[in-house]
C-alpha positions in Angstrom: 48.8 -55.7 -22.3 46.1 -53.6 -23.9 46.3 -49.8 -23.7 43.6 -49.3 -21.0 45.2 -51.9 -18.7 48.6 -50.3 -19.2 47.2 -46.9 -18.3 45.7 -48.4 -15.1 48.9 -50.3 -14.2 51.1 -47.3 -14.8 48.7 -45.1 -12.7 48.8 -47.7 -9.9 52.6 -47.6 -9.9 52.4 -43.8 -9.5 50.0 -44.1 -6.6 52.2 -46.6 -4.8 55.4 -44.7 -5.5 53.9 -41.4 -4.1 51.5 -42.6 -1.4 52.5 -46.2 -0.5 50.8 -49.5 -1.0 48.0 -48.8 1.5 46.8 -46.0 -0.7 46.3 -48.3 -3.7 42.6 -48.4 -4.3 40.4 -48.6 -7.4 39.2 -45.0 -6.8 42.8 -43.7 -6.4 43.8 -45.3 -9.6 40.8 -43.9 -11.5 41.7 -40.5 -10.2 45.4 -40.8 -11.1 44.5 -42.1 -14.6 41.8 -39.5 -15.2 39.3 -42.2 -15.8 35.6 -42.3 -14.9 34.8 -43.8 -11.5 34.5 -47.6 -11.7 36.9 -47.9 -14.7 39.6 -49.7 -12.8 37.1 -52.0 -11.2 36.0 -53.1 -14.7 39.5 -54.5 -15.3 40.4 -55.5 -11.8 37.4 -56.7 -9.8 39.4 -57.1 -6.6 42.3 -55.3 -4.9 44.3 -58.5 -5.2 43.8 -58.4 -9.0 44.9 -54.7 -9.0 48.0 -55.5 -7.0 48.8 -58.4 -9.4 48.4 -56.1 -12.4 50.7 -53.5 -10.8 53.4 -56.0 -10.0 53.2 -57.6 -13.5 53.6 -54.2 -15.1 56.4 -53.1 -12.8 58.3 -56.3 -13.3 57.9 -56.0 -17.1 59.2 -52.4 -17.1 62.2 -53.1 -15.0 63.1 -56.3 -16.9 62.8 -54.3 -20.1 65.3 -51.8 -18.8 67.8 -54.6 -17.8 67.5 -56.2 -21.3 68.2 -52.9 -23.1 71.2 -52.3 -20.8 73.1 -55.1 -22.5 74.5 -56.4 -19.2 73.2 -59.9 -19.8 75.3 -60.2 -23.0 78.5 -58.5 -21.7 81.4 -60.8 -22.3 84.4 -58.6 -21.7 87.5 -59.8 -19.8 87.9 -56.2 -18.4 85.9 -55.8 -15.1 85.8 -52.1 -15.7 83.4 -52.7 -18.6 81.0 -54.4 -16.1 81.4 -51.6 -13.6 80.7 -49.0 -16.3 77.6 -50.8 -17.4 76.3 -51.0 -13.8 77.1 -47.3 -13.3 75.1 -46.4 -16.4 72.2 -48.5 -15.1 72.2 -46.7 -11.8 72.2 -43.4 -13.7 69.4 -44.5 -16.0 67.3 -45.9 -13.2 67.6 -42.8 -11.1 66.9 -40.5 -14.1 64.0 -42.3 -15.6 62.7 -45.0 -13.2 62.8 -43.4 -9.8 59.1 -43.8 -9.3 59.3 -47.5 -10.3 62.1 -48.1 -7.9 60.1 -46.5 -5.0 57.0 -48.6 -6.0 59.1 -51.8 -6.2 60.6 -51.2 -2.7 57.2 -50.4 -1.2 55.6 -53.5 -2.8 58.4 -55.9 -1.7 58.1 -54.6 1.9 54.3 -54.9 1.9 53.9 -58.2 0.1 56.8 -60.2 1.6 55.4 -63.0 3.7 52.0 -62.7 2.1 52.8 -63.8 -1.5 55.7 -64.7 -3.7 57.8 -61.6 -4.5 60.7 -63.4 -6.2 59.9 -62.1 -9.7 59.7 -58.5 -8.4 62.9 -58.9 -6.5 64.7 -60.3 -9.6 63.1 -57.8 -11.9 65.8 -55.2 -11.4 68.8 -57.5 -11.6 69.3 -61.2 -10.8 72.6 -63.0 -10.1 72.1 -64.9 -13.4 72.1 -61.6 -15.3 75.7 -61.0 -14.0 77.1 -64.5 -14.1 78.2 -64.4 -17.7 80.0 -61.1 -17.4 81.7 -62.1 -14.2 82.8 -65.4 -15.6 84.2 -63.6 -18.7 86.1 -61.2 -16.4 87.8 -64.2 -14.8 86.3 -64.5 -11.4 86.8 -67.8 -9.7 83.3 -68.0 -8.3 81.0 -65.8 -10.4 77.8 -66.8 -8.6 79.1 -65.6 -5.2 80.5 -62.4 -6.7 77.2 -61.7 -8.4 75.3 -61.9 -5.2 77.8 -59.6 -3.4 77.7 -57.1 -6.2 73.9 -57.1 -6.3 73.7 -56.6 -2.5 75.7 -53.3 -2.9 74.0 -52.3 -6.2 70.5 -52.6 -4.5 71.8 -50.8 -1.5 73.0 -47.9 -3.6 69.7 -47.6 -5.4 67.7 -47.8 -2.1 69.8 -45.0 -0.5 69.6 -42.9 -3.6 65.9 -43.4 -4.1 64.5 -43.5 -0.5 67.4 -43.2 1.9 70.1 -40.9 3.1 71.4 -40.1 -0.4 68.0 -39.4 -1.9 68.7 -35.6 -2.2 72.5 -35.8 -2.7 74.0 -35.2 -6.1 75.0 -38.5 -7.8 78.7 -39.1 -7.9 79.3 -41.9 -10.5 83.0 -42.3 -9.5 82.0 -42.8 -5.9 79.5 -45.5 -6.8 81.9 -47.1 -9.2 84.6 -47.2 -6.5 82.2 -48.9 -4.1 81.1 -51.5 -6.7 84.8 -52.0 -7.7 85.8 -52.7 -4.1 83.2 -55.6 -4.0 84.7 -57.2 -7.1 88.3 -56.6 -6.0 87.8 -58.8 -2.9 87.0 -61.8 -5.0 89.6 -64.3 -6.3 90.5 -64.1 -10.0 91.4 -67.2 -12.0 94.6 -65.6 -13.2 97.8 -64.5 -11.5 96.4 -61.0 -11.1 93.2 -59.7 -9.7 90.6 -57.8 -11.7 92.4 -54.6 -11.6 95.9 -55.9 -12.4 97.2 -56.3 -8.8 99.2 -59.4 -8.0 97.6 -61.6 -5.3 
C-alpha cells in the first residue's frame, strides 16, 4: 500500500475510533490527515471504497501484531506459556492498538449484516491461531478450547477498550486467572489437567 493510501487509511481508522463509523467521510479523513480537500476522494471515489480501504488496513495492522506475537508458532506443553503470551498480547494491544481495537469493534457492529466481516473478526485472533498451541499443551479438543478462549479474550479486550473496565488499571494476574479458568475446564489427554491437577 503506497504512502498516501496508508496515510488516508490510518486517518480513517482514527476518525472511526474517535467519532464512530457514521463520521467517516472523505472530508473528515482529509482533515484528520492534514490533506487538501478532495485528496481522499482521489484515492477512494466512493464511501464504500473508503470503508474497504479502512477495513483492509485495520485487518493488516492487527494480523501483523498477531504474527509478531509468536502465538501461531507456540508449541509448548506448558499451558502457562500460552496464557503468558495471551496476557502479553492484551497488554500490547491496550498499550499500542487501543484506537485500532475501538475502530474494529465499531466497524464490525456497523457492517455486520451488510457485508462480510469475517476477515475483520478473525484479524485479531482466529481459532486456527491457537489450535497448534492448545494441541501441544495436550487438550483433547483444541478447536473447542480455542473458541472458548477467544470468547473470553475478546470479552476482556472489549471491556478494557470500550466497556466497564476501560478506565480501570490493568491487572495482568486477574486476566490470566480468567483465561486460565477457561482452559482448566477442558479435558486434557493425560492423567492430569493443564495445571497438574488429577481429574
